[in-house]
N, C-alpha and C positions, 0 to 999 in steps of 0.2 A: 494421490489419495493417501490418507494416513492410516487406513485400515478398513476392514470390511464394515459395511453399514449393517446395523442390527436389523433383525426381522421387523418390518414395519407393522405387521399384525401384532406382534408382541409389544411393541411400543404403544400402540393404541390401547391394548388391554391394560398395560401399566398405567396409562393416564386415566383410564376408567376407574381402576382400583384406587388410585390416589385421590381422585375427585369424589368418589362415592364412599370410600372408607371401608369397604367390605368386598370379599370375593363374590359372595352371593349376589349382591347388588350389581357388581360389574358384570357377572355372568348373565344376569337378566338383561342388562342394558345392551350387551354385545351379542345376545342370543347364542351364548355358549354354555357348555356345562361347567360346573365349578372345578372339576379336575383339569379341564382345558385351561382355565384361567390360572390355576395354581401352577401348572406346568409352564405356562408362558412367563410367569413371574420368576420361577426357578431358573429358567433358561437365561433370562436377562441378568439375574444375580450371578450366574456362572460367567457370563460374558463380561459384566462390569466388575466382577471380583469384589463384590461388597453386598451387604445385606440392605435391601431396599425397604423392607417392612418388618416391624416387630409384631408378631402374632399375639394378641391379647384377647381376653374374654369378651371385650367390647368390639372387637374387629381388628382391622389392619391399621396400625399406627406407623406412619412413615418415619424412618430413621433420618438423621441429618443428611446422610448420603442420598437417601431416597428423595428428600426434599430438593437437593441440588439437581439430581437427575430429572425430577419432575419439571422443574422450571425450564431446563434446557430442552428436554424432549418435547414439551409443548410447543416451543418455538420451532423445533425441527419439523414436526408434523404440520405446523401451520405453513411453513415455507413450501414444503413439498405439495401440500394440498392446493395452495394458491397457484403454484406453478403448473400443476396438472390441470386445474380449472382454467388457467390462462391458455393452455394448449388446446383444451377441449371444453369450450364454454357450455356445452350441452350437459356436462357432468355437474350436478348440483349437490353440495353438502360434503362434509368431510368423509362420512362413512361410505357413501357411494363412490366418491371420486378415487379413494384409495383402495377400494375392494378389488382384489385380484392383482394389484400391482406389488411386485416383490423387489427387495433390495437387489437381487441378482439382475433383474431387468434394468433397474436404474444404473447400476454399476456398469453394465454392458454399454448402455448409451453414453455414459460419461467417459468410459475408456475409449470408445470410438471417436468421440468429439475431441478429447485431449490428444489422441495420437494422430488424428487427421485421416483416419480411414480404418476399415475393418482389418486389413492385412497388418498394418503397423500395430494396431491395438492387440491383435492376436499374438504377434511376436513379443510385444512388451509384457503381456500377461501370461505367456506360456500356455495359451489356449488355442484351440482350433478356430479357424475363421467361422466355420459352420456353427459352432457353439455360441459365439458372440452374435452372429447374425440372427440366429433363432431367438435369443433372448431379447435383442433389440426389436425384432419384428413382433414378438409377443407383446411388448410394451406398446408398440404402435397400434396394434389391434385393440388392446385394452383401452387405450385413451380414445381411439376412434378418430385420430387425426394424423396426417402424415408427419413423420419426424425426419425423413430423408427425401431428397429430391435428386433426380438425375440431371447432371449438367455435362458440359463438354469435358470436364475434368473427372467425371465419375460421380459416385454418390456423395452428396454433401448434406449436412444437417440443415434442417429448416430453421427459421428464426424461432419457432416454438421450441424446437429441440435445444437451441442454444440458451434460451431463457430458462428452460427446465434444468439444464446442466448447471447454469450459474446458481440457481437456488439449491441444487444438490451439493455443489461445492461449499456453499455457505452452511448448509445443514451439517456436512462432515466437519467443518471447522467448529461448529457449535458443539458437536459431540466430543471433539478433542478438548475443548475448553471444559466440558463437564468432567471428563476423565482427570484433567489437571486439578480441578476444584476438589473432587472427591479424594484424590491422592493427598492433597494438602491437609485433609482432615487428620491423616495419620503422620503428618510431618514430612511427607515425601514430596519433593518438587519434580513434577513431570511436565510443567508448562513449557510452551513455546510461543514466541512472538516473532513475527516477520515485519521488519521495518523497511519501508521503501524510502531510500535516502536520495534526495535531489542534491545537486552540486554543493550548495551551501550547507545542507544538513550533514553530508558525509565528510565535510572538511573539519568540523569541530564538534558540533552539537551531538550528533549520534555517537561518535566514538567516546566522547567524554561521558555521555549518559550510560553507555554500556559498561564502562569501567566502574562508575559509581554504583550502578545497580547490581552488577555482578558480585560486588563485595558483600551485599546483603543477601542476595539470592543466587549463589553460585550454581545451583542446579537448574535454574531456568534457562532454557536454550533460546538464544537470539540469533536470527538470521538477518543479514543486511542485504537488501537488493538495491542495485542501481540500474540506471537506464533512462530512456526518455520518459518524460512525464506521462505521455499517453499510455505507455506499457505499464508503468507503475500504477496508474489510475485503474487500468483494466484488472491488474492483479488485486488491487484493493477491493474492487466491486465484485470480483469473483471469489473472494475468500482466500486467495493465495498470498495476500499481504494484509496486515492488521492496521498499520499506521503509516502514513506518509509524512515526511518532514521536509520542508523546503518552501519555496516561493508559492504564495497563494494565487489563485486564478480569479478573474473577474466573474466568471460563471462556471458552475459545476453541475453535474447531474443531480437530480432530485434525491437520489439515494445516498448521497454523501454530504458531509457537513465540514466546514472549515473553522478552525480556531486560530485567531491571531495570537502570536507569541511576542513579536516585536517588529519594529520597522527598521530595516537595515539600510544605512546610508551607502550610496554608491560613490565610487572614486575613479579617477583616471589612473590606471596602473601602467607604469613604464619601467624600463631598466634603470639601474644606477648609472648616472652619467648621461642620461638621455638629454637632448637639447631642451626639452620641455622642463626638465628639472632645473637647468641653468636659468631658464626664463623666470621660473618661480623664485629662484634664489636672488634674482636681480630686483625683486620688489613686487612683481605682480602676484597676487594671491592665487589666481586661477587663470589658465590660458583660455582665451576666447575660442568659440567654435571655429572661427575663420583660421586661426593658427592650428588648431587640432586637425583641420581638414588637410593640412600640408603633409601629414604623416600617414603611413599605411596602418591599418587597424586589424584587430582580431574581433570578429563579430560573434555575438552569442547565437545559439541555435535559433533558426527561424520558428516563430510561433511562441517563443518563450516570453515571459514578462520582461526579462532583461533585454531581449531584442527590441521590444517596444520602446524602452528607454534609450537604447542605442540609436534607433531611427529618429527619435525626437531630438537627440543631441545635434543632429545636422539638419533639422527641419528648417526650411527657408533659405538655406545656403544655395548660391548659384553654382558653386564648385564643390564637388565631392572629394573625399580623400584621394591622394595622388595614386594610390594602388588599390586594386580590388581587395576588399576585406576577405580574410581567411575565416570561414565559419568554423567555429570550434566550441565544443561543449566539454572538452577534457582539460582540466586544470594542469595536468602533467604536460600535455602537448602545448598548451598556451604558455606555460612557464618557459619551455624550451625556446619558443618563438620570441618571447619578450626579452629574455636575457641576451639573445644573440642578434638582435635587430633593433631598429628604431620603431618597431610597431608599438601601438598602444592598445589598451583594452579597457572597456568600461566594466567594472567588476566591484564586488563588495570587498573592502579591505580585509574583512574577516576571512574570506576564502583564500586570500594570499597571505595569511597571517605569518606562516613560517618563513616565507620568502622575504617578507617585509622585515621581520625580526632579524633575519640573517644579513640584511643590507643588500640583497641581490635585486630587489625591486623597490620602487618608491610609489607611494599613493599621493596623487595630486588632487586638489579639490575639484568638484564638478563646477563648470562655469555657471550653472543655474543656481548654485547654492546647495541647500539641503534637498537632495533628490533621493528618495527611498523606495525600496521594495517591501512589501508585506510578507513576512516569514511566519509560518505557522504549521499547524497540524491539519491533516485531512483524514477523516475517519468515516466509516460507514455510519449512516444515520441511526440504524437500529442495532449497531454493535454494542454488545454488553460485555465489557472487559472483566476478566477474573480479578481477584484481589491482587495477584502479582502484576497483572497488566496495568491495573490502576496505579500501583506503585511506580511502574515504569513510566507511565504518562506523567505522573507528578515529578519524577526525576527529570524528564525531558523539559518540563516547564521551568524547573529550577535552573537547569543548565542554560536554557535559552535566555532567562532573565539575567543571569550572570554574564552571559556572552554579550547581550545587548548593552549592559552597563560598561563592559570593557571596550566595546567597539561602537557604541552608540553616538559618538561625536563625529562631526564632519572631519575628514582628513585635512590636515593642515599642510601648508607648503613646506618644502625642505628648508632647513636653517639657512639664513642669509650667508652667502659666501662673500669673501673679501673682494673678489673680482667680479665685475658684471660682464657677462658674455651674451652677446646677441645670438638668437637662433639663426643658424646658417640658412642661407637662401637656397642651398643646393638640395637636390632630391635626397631624402633621408636614406641612410645606408641600410642594407640588408645583407648580413654576413652569412 
């Protein structure tokens, strides 16, 4: 979490004043006294460190900072309201569903879910287990639905609790964006963006984007996550990441959207001096699958789009590669295997750009001709980027276009050598 969640009651009061334009009207709508409404607004202004309203003879006029906060806070309350209603369908309406629910209760639930238990959450927060337990149970009673269940491994959050926590994480991310937007009004950069980079994204596109973007916005913090697609997607959907860059999937959850940046050609990557290189030098543009099957391979991670292309490469062959494939999703490890053996790998030439430029590896054409992966962005469907984040997205698109221009042609065979050398019939070497 990036900070304490503001008082939910105060947020609701603020939305009422911004919508109705006066303290008295908001007080009547919320069944509060005018001093109570005034105190709620003053408390938020201290917390947000900015003036939300300008007091005029005609009522309360929102400042520019107030307008930015109002837009984000409306989304925050909607998220929490819908999540609470999803956990307890018997609660109807915004006012009823949020009444009695406090930020302290929601933070307790989130702490327990993120830490994996009451004990771990108490240690992480420097609180007593009893305090966390009491707050979480108060929330459970208020919602009227179980948020924890007893299993053989102890207390575990229910599916309703996990859904509520996901929406709370997204609400916290929304509040952080609001703080960044308001700070930018005074020329202060406090924004932060988390980019989930898949293998191709972290090889060139993301690093180049960060370098270019940081020149214009040096104060904007960028964090780069890597890992399996499934964990990155979970981080995106839970608000722990903002953007994913890499290979697109055929199907995605309804709450995310994909944007195609370019189509990335695939090549057969081998070491310099590999027998397949000599074959291409002898006149054949691309080695056929039957020849490729005579060599050991490095296979992409199971379930990835690249693995699908790898399996199609040998589809229909009666003989598989002479050695079991080493499954590897690390370019560093794959490079070490490639340069020291006769192993081959189906990969984007862009991912091995530095090794190809240094002459350590060679990219050979795919036997099927132009075979591509779709590379792009994956975003939350309802994500609303800040001005700085919009600039970052635009920079990603520009870098991706330039990258596809440089790497968008099918790899060509190595230059023709003077001597023609047949591929050895022996089992390929592995040093």
